[in-house]
Backbone of each chain as ProteinMPNN parsed JSONL, in Angstrom:
{"seq_chain_A": "XXXXXXXXXX", "coords_chain_A": {"N_chain_A": [[-20.096, 0.314, -1.285], [-16.604, 0.021, -1.642], [-15.427, -3.236, -2.102], [-14.113, -4.901, 0.739], [-10.691, -5.265, 0.873], [-7.322, -6.444, 1.261], [-5.682, -4.893, -0.161], [-4.761, -2.424, 0.37], [-2.502, -2.661, 1.61], [1.075, -3.392, 1.819]], "CA_chain_A": [[-18.74, 0.514, -0.721], [-15.616, -0.85, -2.321], [-15.321, -4.47, -1.329], [-12.94, -4.855, 1.607], [-9.593, -6.181, 0.534], [-6.093, -6.027, 1.952], [-4.787, -4.312, -1.177], [-4.193, -1.123, 0.788], [-1.248, -2.99, 2.311], [2.226, -3.587, 0.9]], "C_chain_A": [[-17.796, -0.455, -1.423], [-15.426, -2.08, -1.442], [-14.019, -4.442, -0.523], [-11.866, -5.798, 1.084], [-8.341, -5.636, 1.219], [-5.131, -5.389, 0.962], [-4.239, -2.952, -0.753], [-2.888, -1.355, 1.545], [-0.137, -3.224, 1.293], [2.459, -5.085, 0.674]], "O_chain_A": [[-18.154, -1.587, -1.745], [-15.285, -1.986, -0.223], [-12.972, -4.024, -1.018], [-12.113, -6.986, 0.881], [-8.322, -4.501, 1.694], [-3.923, -5.342, 1.197], [-3.369, -2.39, -1.417], [-2.256, -0.425, 2.046], [-0.367, -3.252, 0.084], [3.371, -5.465, -0.06]]}, "seq_chain_B": "XXXXXXXXXXXXXXXXXXXXXXXXXXXXXXXXXXXXXXXXXXXXXXXXXXXXXXXXXXXXXXXXXXXXXXXXXXXXXXXXXXXXXXXXXXXXXXXXXXXXXXXXXXXXXXXXXXXXXXXXXXXXXXXXXXXXXXXXXXXXXXXXXXXXXXXXXXXXXXXXXXXXXXXXXXXXXXXXXXXXXXXXXXXXXXXXXXXXXXXXXXXXXXXXXXXXXXX", "coords_chain_B": {"N_chain_B": [[-3.971, 2.236, 9.035], [-1.871, 0.517, 11.293], [0.104, -0.061, 14.284], [1.371, -2.548, 14.116], [1.447, -3.089, 11.399], [2.899, -0.914, 10.44], [5.293, -1.32, 11.764], [5.937, -3.731, 10.577], [6.252, -2.989, 7.868], [8.409, -1.241, 8.132], [10.351, -2.955, 9.089], [10.608, -4.618, 6.909], [11.494, -2.788, 4.998], [13.894, -2.059, 6.184], [15.312, -4.45, 6.041], [15.768, -4.694, 3.302], [17.212, -2.372, 2.733], [19.433, -2.865, 4.3], [20.544, -5.051, 2.979], [21.156, -3.884, 0.545], [23.052, -2.009, 1.345], [25.002, -3.695, 2.318], [25.848, -4.964, -0.025], [26.742, -2.76, -1.496], [28.693, -1.693, 0.197], [30.513, -3.77, 0.723], [31.002, -4.533, -1.783], [30.251, -7.012, -2.568], [28.305, -9.964, -3.049], [28.288, -12.312, -1.779], [26.904, -15.282, -0.529], [24.361, -14.461, -0.887], [21.249, -15.172, -2.373], [20.586, -14.98, -5.714], [18.387, -15.916, -6.964], [16.282, -15.746, -5.079], [16.157, -12.979, -4.891], [15.341, -12.308, -7.453], [12.868, -13.538, -7.502], [11.561, -11.937, -5.679], [11.43, -9.557, -7.098], [9.61, -10.253, -9.035], [7.422, -10.746, -7.384], [6.907, -8.15, -6.354], [6.408, -6.751, -8.718], [4.153, -8.018, -9.695], [2.396, -7.54, -7.66], [2.222, -4.806, -7.269], [0.954, -3.662, -9.382], [-1.276, -2.087, -9.392], [-0.328, 0.296, -8.76], [-0.328, 2.611, -10.309], [-2.912, 2.907, -10.72], [-4.683, 2.8, -8.543], [-4.85, 4.966, -5.88], [-3.801, 4.875, -2.644], [-2.469, 6.038, -0.45], [0.08, 8.518, 0.165], [2.195, 7.407, 1.469], [1.809, 4.674, 0.88], [2.103, 4.601, -1.909], [4.68, 5.599, -2.166], [6.251, 3.729, -0.757], [5.831, 1.481, -2.335], [7.135, 2.171, -4.674], [9.703, 2.409, -3.698], [10.241, -0.231, -2.843], [10.02, -1.62, -5.265], [12.032, -0.36, -6.742], [14.423, -0.744, -5.192], [14.588, -3.537, -5.07], [14.915, -4.22, -7.739], [17.261, -2.942, -8.195], [19.046, -4.364, -6.624], [19.032, -6.825, -7.934], [20.115, -5.972, -10.328], [22.707, -5.224, -9.466], [23.705, -7.741, -8.74], [23.638, -9.131, -11.07], [24.818, -7.581, -13.067], [26.742, -5.708, -12.206], [30.119, -4.894, -12.47], [32.03, -5.652, -10.549], [30.613, -6.784, -8.359], [29.189, -8.885, -9.48], [31.069, -10.815, -9.9], [31.306, -11.962, -7.469], [29.175, -13.495, -7.094], [27.876, -16.625, -6.363], [27.243, -18.814, -8.509], [27.045, -21.65, -8.896], [26.307, -22.482, -6.434], [23.902, -21.45, -5.868], [21.447, -23.037, -6.422], [18.749, -23.582, -6.534], [15.788, -24.388, -8.281], [14.122, -21.91, -9.2], [12.074, -21.358, -10.961], [10.444, -23.437, -10.731], [8.923, -22.688, -8.721], [7.542, -20.48, -9.505], [5.727, -21.188, -11.541], [3.854, -23.202, -10.382], [2.755, -21.514, -8.406], [1.488, -19.63, -9.944], [-0.377, -21.148, -11.335], [-1.857, -22.061, -9.175], [-2.899, -19.661, -8.343], [-4.599, -19.176, -10.413], [-6.467, -21.066, -9.923], [-7.274, -20.855, -7.233], [-8.665, -18.136, -5.901], [-9.984, -14.836, -5.144], [-11.554, -13.149, -6.788], [-12.107, -13.541, -10.265], [-10.265, -11.745, -11.777], [-7.929, -9.825, -13.724], [-6.155, -8.2, -12.179], [-6.661, -9.198, -9.609], [-5.935, -11.888, -9.829], [-3.181, -11.71, -10.326], [-2.404, -10.401, -8.031], [-3.015, -12.304, -6.11], [-1.343, -14.32, -6.996], [1.104, -13.09, -6.414], [1.088, -13.16, -3.666], [1.143, -15.903, -3.085], [3.577, -16.547, -4.284], [5.378, -15.002, -2.837], [5.32, -16.264, -0.416], [6.923, -18.453, -0.706], [9.27, -17.491, -1.663], [11.64, -17.191, -0.273], [12.899, -19.592, -0.16], [15.082, -20.415, -2.001], [17.119, -18.827, -0.906], [17.36, -19.742, 1.735], [18.154, -22.352, 1.257], [20.606, -21.845, 0.111], [21.911, -20.716, 2.297], [22.151, -22.905, 3.943], [24.14, -24.252, 2.679], [26.206, -22.548, 2.928], [29.304, -22.118, 4.512], [30.235, -20.178, 6.319], [28.078, -17.801, 7.506], [27.681, -14.436, 6.955], [27.177, -11.74, 9.297], [25.535, -9.641, 8.363], [24.054, -10.776, 6.314], [22.675, -12.774, 7.701], [21.154, -11.195, 9.42], [19.676, -9.819, 7.567], [18.017, -11.866, 6.462], [16.668, -12.575, 8.749], [15.2, -10.241, 9.407], [13.641, -10.054, 7.135], [12.054, -12.255, 7.399], [10.754, -11.644, 9.725], [9.107, -9.488, 9.135], [6.762, -10.331, 7.809], [5.701, -11.817, 9.791], [4.981, -9.839, 11.577], [3.004, -8.732, 10.078], [1.043, -10.643, 10.345], [0.093, -10.194, 12.902], [-0.919, -7.687, 12.409], [-3.074, -8.365, 10.74], [-4.708, -9.763, 12.479], [-5.317, -7.73, 14.26], [-6.682, -5.941, 12.516], [-8.829, -7.516, 11.867], [-10.302, -7.658, 14.225], [-10.737, -4.971, 14.78], [-11.666, -3.695, 12.526], [-13.586, -4.891, 10.387], [-14.294, -7.541, 10.821], [-13.908, -9.316, 8.713], [-13.091, -12.27, 6.96], [-10.037, -13.246, 5.491], [-8.749, -15.532, 3.834], [-6.747, -16.08, 1.914], [-4.493, -14.111, 1.881], [-3.917, -14.398, 4.606], [-3.313, -17.155, 5.102], [-1.227, -17.502, 3.293], [0.64, -15.748, 4.387], [1.024, -16.95, 6.82], [2.168, -19.416, 6.169], [4.44, -18.447, 4.935], [5.794, -17.268, 7.093], [6.076, -19.469, 8.709], [7.915, -20.994, 7.3], [10.241, -19.824, 8.015], [10.718, -20.592, 10.598], [12.578, -22.54, 11.369], [14.993, -21.297, 10.64], [14.799, -19.028, 12.283], [15.041, -20.185, 14.797], [17.729, -21.185, 14.857], [19.023, -18.782, 14.38], [18.385, -17.078, 16.571], [19.383, -18.656, 18.586], [22.105, -18.652, 17.955], [22.613, -16.043, 18.373], [22.119, -15.729, 21.083], [23.989, -17.47, 22.205], [26.205, -16.21, 21.428], [27.585, -17.107, 19.167], [28.822, -18.127, 15.904], [26.491, -18.028, 13.238], [25.059, -20.983, 12.115], [23.57, -23.126, 9.875], [22.073, -26.341, 9.992], [22.978, -28.806, 7.617]], "CA_chain_B": [[-2.597, 1.864, 9.4], [-1.697, 0.254, 12.731], [1.511, -0.178, 14.705], [1.944, -3.827, 13.639], [1.713, -2.992, 9.963], [3.997, 0.044, 10.256], [6.518, -2.028, 12.203], [6.21, -4.73, 9.536], [6.798, -2.309, 6.678], [9.743, -0.69, 8.452], [11.258, -4.11, 9.168], [10.837, -5.048, 5.523], [12.334, -1.753, 4.365], [15.233, -2.153, 6.8], [16.003, -5.648, 5.52], [16.214, -4.427, 1.926], [18.268, -1.337, 2.822], [20.619, -3.535, 4.877], [21.144, -5.874, 1.917], [21.72, -2.974, -0.463], [24.264, -1.422, 1.941], [26.028, -4.76, 2.387], [26.383, -5.17, -1.376], [27.491, -1.568, -1.907], [29.863, -1.454, 1.071], [31.533, -4.816, 0.586], [31.106, -4.858, -3.224], [30.153, -8.463, -2.672], [26.973, -10.519, -2.741], [28.521, -13.701, -1.349], [25.916, -15.773, 0.445], [23.005, -13.986, -1.224], [20.672, -15.917, -3.492], [20.017, -14.146, -6.79], [17.052, -16.471, -7.271], [15.305, -15.134, -4.165], [16.011, -11.561, -5.255], [14.538, -12.256, -8.683], [11.474, -13.877, -7.143], [10.963, -10.765, -5.038], [11.1, -8.553, -8.136], [8.347, -10.733, -9.644], [6.374, -10.52, -6.375], [6.557, -6.72, -6.29], [5.823, -6.276, -9.99], [2.781, -8.541, -9.861], [1.528, -7.031, -6.597], [2.078, -3.336, -7.276], [0.407, -3.234, -10.681], [-2.293, -1.05, -9.204], [0.387, 1.494, -8.276], [-0.701, 3.81, -11.06], [-4.373, 2.928, -10.916], [-5.394, 3.096, -7.286], [-4.022, 5.711, -4.932], [-4.286, 4.69, -1.269], [-1.865, 7.134, 0.344], [1.442, 8.853, -0.296], [3.054, 6.381, 2.087], [1.627, 3.42, 0.151], [2.72, 4.714, -3.243], [6.135, 5.801, -1.997], [6.866, 2.454, -0.353], [5.803, 0.549, -3.477], [8.204, 2.594, -5.586], [10.99, 2.081, -3.041], [10.427, -1.692, -2.883], [10.28, -2.01, -6.655], [13.339, 0.183, -7.151], [15.561, -1.374, -4.488], [14.721, -4.97, -5.42], [15.49, -4.301, -9.098], [18.65, -2.467, -8.073], [19.82, -5.496, -6.07], [19.206, -7.816, -9.019], [21.065, -5.382, -11.289], [24.052, -5.347, -8.872], [24.175, -9.148, -8.699], [23.749, -9.663, -12.432], [25.534, -6.767, -14.059], [27.825, -4.847, -11.707], [31.353, -5.573, -12.904], [32.743, -6.255, -9.413], [29.732, -7.6, -7.503], [28.722, -10.131, -10.142], [32.113, -11.851, -9.76], [31.232, -12.605, -6.147], [27.953, -14.298, -7.019], [28.26, -18.026, -6.467], [26.184, -19.408, -9.313], [26.804, -23.099, -8.753], [25.756, -22.828, -5.105], [22.512, -20.96, -5.844], [20.976, -24.027, -7.418], [17.302, -23.824, -6.432], [15.098, -24.107, -9.55], [13.042, -21.047, -8.72], [10.892, -21.332, -11.835], [9.529, -24.478, -10.234], [8.046, -22.052, -7.721], [6.703, -19.464, -10.155], [4.627, -21.817, -12.289], [2.791, -23.706, -9.501], [2.058, -20.407, -7.724], [0.602, -18.973, -10.922], [-1.5, -22.073, -11.575], [-2.684, -22.055, -7.956], [-3.642, -18.384, -8.322], [-5.688, -19.3, -11.396], [-7.486, -21.977, -9.379], [-7.78, -20.375, -5.936], [-8.571, -16.669, -5.83], [-11.222, -14.237, -4.664], [-12.318, -12.796, -8.007], [-11.328, -13.887, -11.464], [-9.918, -10.56, -12.595], [-6.49, -9.765, -14.004], [-5.442, -7.638, -11.013], [-6.827, -10.086, -8.453], [-5.158, -13.121, -10.054], [-1.757, -11.377, -10.151], [-2.195, -10.066, -6.608], [-3.026, -13.588, -5.404], [-0.084, -14.984, -7.401], [2.237, -12.471, -5.701], [1.042, -13.618, -2.261], [1.611, -17.298, -3.061], [4.999, -16.598, -4.632], [6.194, -14.434, -1.754], [5.412, -17.178, 0.742], [7.993, -19.444, -0.932], [10.393, -16.819, -2.335], [12.871, -17.243, 0.524], [13.479, -20.951, -0.173], [16.44, -20.481, -2.558], [18.066, -18.173, 0.01], [17.569, -20.643, 2.878], [18.943, -23.495, 0.754], [21.978, -21.345, -0.057], [22.508, -20.534, 3.637], [22.528, -24.217, 4.496], [25.399, -24.676, 2.05], [27.315, -21.62, 3.262], [30.014, -22.539, 5.728], [30.063, -19.116, 7.33], [27.078, -16.807, 7.108], [28.091, -13.198, 7.609], [26.131, -11.174, 10.162], [24.571, -8.806, 7.624], [23.153, -11.682, 5.567], [21.8, -13.397, 8.701], [20.207, -10.179, 9.895], [18.77, -9.551, 6.425], [17.013, -12.942, 6.382], [15.848, -12.512, 9.973], [14.245, -9.11, 9.28], [12.722, -10.377, 6.039], [11.084, -13.217, 7.94], [9.996, -11.017, 10.823], [8.125, -8.496, 8.639], [5.456, -10.962, 7.534], [5.185, -12.22, 11.108], [4.295, -8.651, 12.125], [1.759, -8.569, 9.296], [0.031, -11.567, 10.898], [-0.521, -9.441, 14.02], [-1.699, -6.614, 11.783], [-4.346, -8.923, 10.253], [-5.551, -10.058, 13.661], [-5.782, -6.418, 14.745], [-7.685, -5.407, 11.581], [-10.03, -8.359, 11.93], [-11.103, -7.296, 15.407], [-11.096, -3.546, 14.898], [-12.289, -3.081, 11.351], [-14.913, -5.359, 9.973], [-14.533, -8.986, 11.022], [-13.971, -10.061, 7.441], [-12.044, -13.289, 6.88], [-9.306, -13.184, 4.219], [-7.882, -16.718, 3.962], [-5.595, -16.144, 0.995], [-3.305, -13.437, 2.461], [-3.611, -14.908, 5.96], [-2.63, -18.463, 5.042], [0.076, -17.302, 2.613], [1.538, -15.111, 5.363], [1.309, -17.931, 7.881], [3.121, -20.383, 5.589], [5.698, -17.724, 4.71], [6.476, -17.097, 8.384], [6.406, -20.816, 9.214], [9.123, -21.483, 6.606], [11.417, -19.235, 8.672], [10.857, -20.98, 12.023], [13.862, -23.261, 11.505], [16.054, -20.276, 10.612], [14.657, -18.192, 13.488], [15.554, -20.939, 15.953], [19.209, -21.167, 14.833], [19.513, -17.404, 14.413], [18.267, -16.595, 17.944], [20.318, -19.438, 19.431], [23.494, -18.191, 17.705], [22.72, -14.685, 18.935], [22.183, -15.889, 22.545], [25.252, -18.119, 22.587], [27.309, -15.404, 20.87], [28.443, -17.904, 18.263], [28.569, -17.934, 14.472], [25.247, -18.658, 12.762], [25.322, -22.127, 11.233], [22.352, -23.925, 9.677], [22.406, -27.738, 9.698], [22.846, -29.072, 6.172]], "C_chain_B": [[-2.536, 1.618, 10.905], [-0.227, -0.031, 13.009], [2.145, -1.456, 14.169], [2.352, -3.703, 12.171], [2.874, -2.019, 9.711], [5.326, -0.604, 10.646], [6.911, -3.057, 11.138], [6.832, -4.08, 8.321], [8.203, -1.768, 6.94], [10.767, -1.819, 8.536], [11.613, -4.585, 7.765], [11.774, -4.065, 4.818], [13.768, -1.857, 4.881], [15.995, -3.348, 6.224], [16.561, -5.362, 4.125], [17.347, -3.402, 1.927], [19.572, -1.972, 3.313], [21.332, -4.341, 3.79], [21.826, -4.975, 0.886], [23.032, -2.378, 0.067], [25.377, -2.45, 1.982], [26.673, -4.919, 1.011], [27.235, -3.968, -1.791], [28.777, -1.421, -1.106], [30.94, -2.507, 0.816], [31.791, -5.14, -0.892], [31.056, -6.369, -3.425], [28.726, -8.903, -2.354], [27.125, -11.984, -2.345], [27.459, -14.1, -0.326], [24.508, -15.319, 0.151], [22.505, -14.76, -2.445], [20.065, -14.952, -4.505], [18.604, -14.624, -7.109], [15.988, -15.827, -6.387], [15.077, -13.676, -4.535], [15.158, -11.408, -6.509], [13.075, -12.57, -8.39], [10.798, -12.67, -6.504], [10.633, -9.662, -6.048], [9.776, -8.953, -8.794], [7.184, -10.483, -8.677], [5.942, -9.048, -6.391], [5.908, -6.25, -7.591], [4.389, -6.77, -10.135], [1.855, -7.996, -8.781], [1.268, -5.531, -6.729], [1.609, -2.808, -8.631], [-0.53, -2.056, -10.491], [-1.666, 0.268, -8.761], [-0.105, 2.738, -8.994], [-2.205, 3.91, -11.252], [-5.082, 3.404, -9.668], [-4.445, 3.803, -6.327], [-4.585, 5.509, -3.536], [-3.762, 5.823, -0.4], [-0.476, 7.392, -0.219], [2.406, 7.786, 0.22], [3.016, 5.108, 1.241], [2.325, 3.484, -1.2], [4.233, 4.828, -3.146], [6.824, 4.479, -1.687], [6.89, 1.473, -1.521], [6.93, 0.891, -4.445], [9.569, 2.22, -5.003], [11.261, 0.574, -3.13], [10.74, -2.148, -4.299], [11.698, -1.591, -7.054], [14.494, -0.544, -6.504], [15.715, -2.833, -4.895], [15.307, -5.115, -6.825], [16.959, -3.891, -9.073], [19.542, -3.604, -7.57], [20.061, -6.541, -7.155], [20.21, -7.284, -10.044], [22.495, -5.56, -10.757], [24.57, -6.775, -9.032], [24.394, -9.704, -10.103], [24.781, -8.898, -13.256], [26.688, -5.94, -13.518], [29.152, -5.586, -11.878], [32.076, -6.254, -11.751], [31.833, -7.236, -8.666], [29.403, -8.939, -8.179], [29.786, -11.238, -10.046], [31.953, -12.614, -8.448], [29.971, -13.46, -6.016], [28.306, -15.755, -7.291], [27.161, -18.803, -7.187], [25.945, -20.883, -8.998], [26.386, -23.486, -7.33], [24.279, -22.47, -5.059], [21.712, -21.806, -6.835], [19.457, -24.198, -7.444], [16.615, -23.469, -7.757], [13.884, -23.227, -9.24], [11.873, -20.956, -9.689], [9.948, -22.471, -11.514], [8.638, -23.907, -9.138], [7.059, -21.126, -8.427], [5.476, -20.109, -10.79], [3.517, -22.347, -11.372], [2.027, -22.579, -8.793], [1.076, -19.741, -8.683], [-0.635, -19.844, -11.187], [-2.442, -22.049, -10.372], [-3.526, -20.766, -7.898], [-4.799, -18.427, -9.316], [-6.821, -20.152, -10.833], [-8.119, -21.398, -8.113], [-7.572, -18.869, -5.836], [-9.917, -16.142, -5.349], [-12.121, -13.829, -5.821], [-11.44, -13.135, -9.197], [-11.123, -12.645, -12.309], [-8.401, -10.526, -12.71], [-5.713, -9.317, -12.759], [-5.486, -8.615, -9.845], [-5.979, -11.347, -8.614], [-3.672, -12.837, -9.804], [-1.446, -11.052, -8.695], [-2.116, -11.362, -5.803], [-1.742, -14.366, -5.713], [1.095, -14.415, -6.595], [2.257, -12.922, -4.241], [1.574, -15.046, -2.161], [3.12, -17.33, -3.299], [5.854, -16.065, -3.481], [6.342, -15.429, -0.606], [6.519, -18.203, 0.544], [9.26, -18.793, -1.494], [11.711, -16.963, -1.581], [13.574, -18.602, 0.404], [14.87, -21.006, -0.819], [17.49, -19.879, -1.605], [18.366, -19.097, 1.203], [18.404, -21.847, 2.451], [20.405, -23.065, 0.613], [22.66, -21.186, 1.304], [22.938, -21.866, 4.222], [23.865, -24.672, 3.909], [26.561, -23.78, 2.496], [27.984, -22.079, 4.548], [29.936, -21.425, 6.755], [29.146, -18.049, 6.771], [27.473, -15.49, 7.77], [26.899, -12.544, 8.305], [25.081, -10.407, 9.372], [23.568, -9.692, 6.892], [22.168, -12.325, 6.539], [20.739, -12.426, 9.173], [19.188, -9.85, 8.812], [17.648, -10.588, 6.385], [16.093, -12.884, 7.594], [14.78, -11.422, 9.85], [13.194, -9.403, 8.208], [11.653, -11.356, 6.521], [10.179, -12.562, 8.963], [8.888, -10.118, 10.283], [6.764, -9.13, 8.39], [4.854, -11.493, 8.834], [4.438, -11.049, 11.735], [2.986, -8.403, 11.376], [0.67, -9.492, 9.832], [-0.675, -10.865, 12.061], [-1.408, -8.32, 13.464], [-3.045, -7.129, 11.319], [-5.283, -9.277, 11.389], [-6.165, -8.743, 14.155], [-6.902, -5.887, 13.842], [-8.985, -6.21, 11.653], [-10.918, -7.897, 13.088], [-11.501, -5.829, 15.422], [-11.807, -3.015, 13.663], [-13.623, -3.709, 11.021], [-15.076, -6.872, 9.99], [-14.683, -9.749, 9.71], [-12.806, -11.05, 7.409], [-11.364, -13.166, 5.52], [-8.282, -14.307, 4.206], [-6.627, -16.619, 3.097], [-4.386, -15.389, 1.553], [-2.915, -14.02, 3.817], [-2.816, -16.202, 5.889], [-1.274, -18.322, 4.351], [1.084, -16.719, 3.603], [1.949, -16.079, 6.446], [2.354, -18.93, 7.389], [4.486, -19.711, 5.425], [6.491, -17.625, 6.011], [6.91, -18.449, 8.929], [7.688, -21.347, 8.576], [10.383, -20.952, 7.314], [11.687, -19.823, 10.062], [12.195, -21.659, 12.278], [15.004, -22.25, 11.577], [15.998, -19.436, 11.892], [15.293, -18.886, 14.69], [17.09, -20.854, 15.987], [19.751, -19.755, 14.943], [19.501, -16.877, 15.859], [19.232, -17.356, 18.847], [21.746, -18.931, 19.227], [23.681, -16.812, 18.339], [22.866, -14.781, 20.456], [23.531, -16.463, 22.962], [26.458, -17.365, 22.06], [28.213, -16.259, 19.978], [28.012, -17.657, 16.825], [27.284, -18.666, 14.086], [25.604, -19.806, 11.811], [24.032, -22.916, 11.092], [22.771, -25.365, 9.404], [22.13, -28.013, 8.223], [21.62, -29.941, 5.928]], "O_chain_B": [[-3.072, 2.395, 11.695], [0.573, -0.215, 12.092], [3.322, -1.46, 13.808], [3.427, -4.137, 11.758], [3.73, -2.278, 8.865], [6.337, -0.458, 9.959], [8.094, -3.226, 10.841], [7.835, -4.568, 7.799], [9.075, -1.832, 6.073], [11.911, -1.662, 8.108], [12.765, -4.909, 7.474], [12.717, -4.463, 4.135], [14.727, -1.757, 4.116], [17.192, -3.253, 5.954], [17.689, -5.742, 3.809], [18.328, -3.555, 1.199], [20.658, -1.667, 2.819], [22.558, -4.319, 3.689], [22.926, -5.267, 0.419], [24.007, -2.258, -0.676], [26.539, -2.14, 1.72], [27.897, -5.0, 0.897], [28.312, -4.13, -2.365], [29.822, -1.069, -1.653], [32.124, -2.187, 0.707], [32.685, -5.922, -1.214], [31.709, -6.927, -4.307], [28.039, -8.312, -1.521], [26.218, -12.793, -2.546], [27.159, -13.358, 0.609], [23.563, -15.721, 0.83], [23.237, -14.971, -3.413], [19.143, -14.202, -4.187], [17.737, -13.831, -7.478], [14.932, -15.416, -6.867], [13.947, -13.189, -4.501], [14.349, -10.486, -6.61], [12.167, -11.955, -8.95], [9.621, -12.404, -6.746], [9.666, -8.922, -5.868], [8.93, -8.103, -9.075], [6.103, -10.064, -9.089], [4.749, -8.746, -6.436], [4.973, -5.449, -7.571], [3.519, -6.052, -10.628], [0.639, -7.991, -8.969], [0.205, -5.048, -6.34], [1.844, -1.65, -8.974], [-0.577, -1.143, -11.315], [-2.365, 1.226, -8.431], [-0.282, 3.79, -8.381], [-2.712, 4.855, -11.856], [-5.95, 4.276, -9.71], [-3.371, 3.293, -6.007], [-5.712, 5.917, -3.257], [-4.527, 6.486, 0.3], [0.067, 6.588, -0.976], [3.303, 7.332, -0.49], [4.057, 4.534, 0.922], [3.038, 2.56, -1.593], [4.97, 4.236, -3.935], [7.852, 4.149, -2.278], [7.85, 0.719, -1.683], [7.598, 0.001, -4.971], [10.465, 1.776, -5.719], [12.373, 0.156, -3.452], [11.63, -2.973, -4.505], [12.454, -2.374, -7.629], [15.447, -0.925, -7.184], [16.835, -3.32, -5.05], [16.1, -6.022, -7.078], [17.784, -4.416, -9.821], [20.664, -3.776, -8.045], [21.163, -7.076, -7.277], [21.042, -8.03, -10.561], [23.385, -5.99, -11.49], [25.722, -6.992, -9.409], [25.204, -10.606, -10.316], [25.524, -9.487, -14.042], [27.54, -5.506, -14.294], [29.289, -6.745, -11.485], [32.673, -7.315, -11.937], [32.226, -8.366, -8.376], [29.346, -9.982, -7.528], [29.47, -12.426, -10.102], [32.397, -13.755, -8.32], [29.724, -14.069, -4.975], [28.939, -16.085, -8.293], [26.269, -19.372, -6.558], [24.803, -21.32, -8.851], [26.14, -24.658, -7.045], [23.498, -23.079, -4.327], [21.353, -21.356, -7.923], [18.938, -24.902, -8.311], [16.829, -22.384, -8.296], [12.774, -23.721, -9.044], [10.787, -20.525, -9.3], [8.799, -22.485, -11.956], [7.706, -24.569, -8.681], [5.905, -20.996, -8.019], [4.347, -19.652, -10.611], [2.354, -21.986, -11.554], [0.814, -22.667, -8.603], [-0.02, -19.34, -8.292], [-1.764, -19.357, -11.255], [-3.664, -22.021, -10.525], [-4.682, -20.772, -7.473], [-5.84, -17.806, -9.103], [-7.982, -19.989, -11.21], [-9.336, -21.443, -7.938], [-6.445, -18.391, -5.705], [-10.867, -16.903, -5.171], [-13.314, -14.133, -5.825], [-10.214, -13.033, -9.149], [-11.7, -12.492, -13.386], [-7.686, -11.119, -11.902], [-4.75, -9.962, -12.344], [-4.479, -8.836, -9.172], [-5.374, -11.82, -7.651], [-2.986, -13.624, -9.152], [-0.374, -11.38, -8.187], [-1.264, -11.507, -4.927], [-1.137, -14.979, -4.833], [1.969, -15.158, -6.15], [3.328, -13.049, -3.647], [2.357, -15.363, -1.266], [3.852, -18.042, -2.611], [6.92, -16.606, -3.186], [7.356, -15.439, 0.091], [7.011, -18.771, 1.52], [10.232, -19.495, -1.773], [12.782, -16.869, -2.181], [14.723, -18.741, 0.825], [15.774, -21.6, -0.23], [18.613, -20.375, -1.52], [19.519, -19.209, 1.621], [19.265, -22.306, 3.201], [21.321, -23.816, 0.949], [23.846, -21.487, 1.447], [23.956, -21.957, 4.908], [24.627, -25.386, 4.56], [27.725, -24.176, 2.454], [27.321, -22.385, 5.538], [29.614, -21.667, 7.918], [29.398, -17.473, 5.712], [27.59, -15.418, 8.993], [25.749, -12.778, 7.933], [23.888, -10.498, 9.66], [22.375, -9.392, 6.856], [20.975, -12.416, 6.251], [19.569, -12.784, 9.31], [18.009, -9.633, 9.088], [16.473, -10.235, 6.287], [14.889, -13.114, 7.482], [13.608, -11.65, 10.15], [12.023, -9.053, 8.351], [10.498, -11.29, 6.101], [8.994, -12.88, 9.061], [7.835, -9.999, 10.909], [5.732, -8.544, 8.718], [3.634, -11.604, 8.957], [3.388, -11.235, 12.35], [2.001, -7.935, 11.947], [-0.51, -9.147, 9.774], [-1.898, -10.937, 12.185], [-2.492, -8.048, 13.979], [-4.056, -6.444, 11.471], [-6.499, -9.115, 11.281], [-7.363, -8.66, 14.428], [-7.94, -5.439, 14.33], [-10.082, -5.667, 11.52], [-12.133, -7.765, 12.939], [-12.515, -5.478, 16.025], [-12.484, -1.99, 13.737], [-14.674, -3.146, 11.328], [-15.901, -7.421, 9.26], [-15.467, -10.691, 9.604], [-11.682, -10.715, 7.783], [-12.039, -12.999, 4.504], [-7.11, -14.098, 4.518], [-5.551, -17.041, 3.523], [-3.323, -15.994, 1.688], [-1.731, -14.123, 4.139], [-1.775, -16.337, 6.531], [-0.293, -18.94, 4.763], [2.237, -17.146, 3.651], [3.078, -16.04, 6.934], [3.305, -19.249, 8.103], [5.53, -20.293, 5.722], [7.698, -17.865, 6.035], [7.974, -18.571, 9.535], [8.458, -22.061, 9.22], [11.453, -21.555, 7.224], [12.748, -19.59, 10.641], [12.862, -21.387, 13.276], [15.868, -22.33, 12.452], [17.029, -19.167, 12.509], [15.988, -18.262, 15.491], [17.676, -20.497, 17.009], [20.812, -19.539, 15.528], [20.487, -16.3, 16.317], [19.827, -16.78, 19.759], [22.507, -18.794, 20.185], [24.775, -16.465, 18.784], [23.629, -14.026, 21.058], [24.139, -16.015, 23.934], [27.596, -17.809, 22.215], [29.438, -16.151, 20.027], [26.969, -17.055, 16.568], [27.025, -19.778, 14.547], [26.343, -19.628, 10.843], [23.456, -23.334, 12.096], [23.725, -25.596, 8.661], [21.16, -27.508, 7.658], [21.324, -30.283, 4.783]]}, "name": "protein", "num_of_chains": 2, "seq": "XXXXXXXXXXXXXXXXXXXXXXXXXXXXXXXXXXXXXXXXXXXXXXXXXXXXXXXXXXXXXXXXXXXXXXXXXXXXXXXXXXXXXXXXXXXXXXXXXXXXXXXXXXXXXXXXXXXXXXXXXXXXXXXXXXXXXXXXXXXXXXXXXXXXXXXXXXXXXXXXXXXXXXXXXXXXXXXXXXXXXXXXXXXXXXXXXXXXXXXXXXXXXXXXXXXXXXXXXXXXXXXXX"}
C-alpha cells in the first residue's frame, strides 16, 4: 500500500 | 475528506478571493505585503509539484490550480499592474523574506521523512508556509489604519491552518493512527504565530473599534 502521507491535502 | 479539512480549504480559498477582490475593486494593495504573497507563490509551487504526476481527485487538482493561479495573479497585480503597483508601499514592506526561504530549505534538507526530491520540496513548503505570514504581520504593525478587508484576509488565512489541525486530529483517530510530526508541528507553529493577531482582531471586532496592532 502506498505509504500514508498527507499529500492528498492542499 | 472531512468537514474540518473542507472548512479549512474553503476558508483558505475565501481569504485569497477576498484579497483578489480587494485589489481589483479598490485598485490598491495598500497594507498588503508583497513579500508574503511571493512566499506563498513559492509555497504553492514547491508543494503542488505533484499536480501533474499524482491525481488524488478533481477537487484536489482544481484547488491546486486555483491556488497557484490566484497567488501568482496577486503578485502580478502588485508588481506589474500600472495602477496597483503605485499603491504598493515598498519601504514599509521591509521584511527580508529570503532570510526565511534559505533556513526553511536547509531545514527541509536536514529534517524530512524521505530524502527524495518531491518529499524535500513538500517539506520545505510546509516549513516556509508556517513563517510566510511574518512580513504581512510586520507590515500590519506599521500600518496606522488596517482596512477591514485586509484584517479579514489575514484572519481567514490564519484560521484555515487552525482548521487543518482539527482535520489532522480527526484523521489520526479515524484513519490509521499514524503520527506525522512535520505537517503537524509546522501547522501548529503557523497557527501559533497568528495568536497575537487573533487576539487583537477579535477584540476589535467585539469592541466595534478599528483594528490596531501594537508596534
